[in-house]
N, C-alpha and C positions, 0 to 999 in steps of 0.2 A: 504494500500500500504506500503510495506517495502522498505526502502531506507536508504542510509547513512545519518548520522547526519549532519546537516548544522548549521552554526553559528546562523541563524535566528530562530533555534529551542530552543535556550538556555533557555528563560523564561519558555516555556512550559515544558521542561525537568526538570528544577528546581522545578516547581510545582509538577510534578510527584514524584521527589525525596523527597520532603517535606512530601508527603503522605506515611508514612511508611506502610500503609495497601496495597499499590500497589506492594510492594516487600519485606517488612519485614526489611528493612535497616534503616539507619539514615542519614539524609542530613547533610553534612559537608561543610559549605561555604568555608573553606580553601582548601578542596580537590576538590570540585565540581565547579571550576571556569570555565569561558568561555575559558580561555587559555588551561586549562588541558583537557577539553572536546574536544577542537579543535585538540590538539596533539593526542588524542586517535583516532580522525577521520582521521587524516593523515595516520594512519596505517590501516584504513578501518575496525576498530574494534568496532564501535558504530553504531548500527542500530536503527532506529525509525520506529514505525508503525503509519501511519497517516491515519485518517478517516475524510473525509469532512474538510480538511485543519486544523485538530486538531491532535496534537501528543498525542496518547492515550497509547503508550507503548515504551519501550526501552529495548535493551539488549546489554551488553558490552561483547566482546569476548576477553579473555586473554589466551594466550597459549605460550608454549615453546615446545621443541622437545618431551617432555614426556607426557604432559597433556594439556587439554583444559577446561577452566572454563567459565561459563556464570555468569556474575556479573550484578548487577543492572537490573535484569530481571523484569522490572516494567510494570504493566498493570493497568490502571485506573479501579478500581473495580466498579465504578459507571457508566462506559460506557456500554451501552447495548450490545456491541459486544466484550466484554472483552475476552471471551473464544476464539473467532475467532482470535483476535489480538495476544493472547498468542500463539496459534497454528502457526500462520504465522511467528511470531518472532522466535519461536523454530525451525521451518523448515528452515528458512533462516540461522540461526546460525549453525544448524546441517550441512547444505550444505557447509558452510565456513569451519567448522571443518573437514569435509570429504575431501574437496579440499586441506586442509593443511596436510592430512595424518593421522588424528586422528580417532581412532576406537570408542572412547566414549567421552562423555562430562560430566562435573561435575557441579552441582548447589548446592550451600549452601542456606539454608533457616532456619528461626526461627522454631524450633521444636514444639513450642506451638501455631503456627498459622495454624489452620486446613484448612483455605481457601487456603493458599499457598501450604500446603502439598497435598491437593486434586488436585490443579492445576498440580503439577509435576507428581503425580500418573496418572492423566488423560492423560498427555502428554507422558506417557510411561516410566518415570524415575523409577529406582529401588532405594529403600531406603538402605542406608548403615547403619551407626550407628550415634548416636548423637555426634556432635562435639561442642566444645566451641572454639571460635576464640580469639586469643590474638594478640595484636599489641603494638608497641612502636615507638616513633619518632626516626629518624636517626640523629637528630641534636645533 
């Protein structure tokens, strides 16, 4: 079942985020706070996939008038229904993007993680080129 994130999901979502195999990212306790996730939820941009009362996946939708990105597209790889969960999260995010007027969506992933590359290929994503992401604090 796909639904909006709720505060009660926090611990389960953190467990997913700590497992980089689920999405290729890195858990950041200063960024992944309950307050910040709740703020994302207020915008309706954080979805979870729940199977048998367990959160097995998430996707965060970030967009502006020009582009739509899927971030933290996490699916627990040890879950026996991981492919189904990924497909359901993708479909829900795609519907939201379409409702907001976007014609395409962008997903970044680790280019050395074959499992994630295959996930996105199987979901119908097209590969662009390899990117390296840079960041810095605004403080």
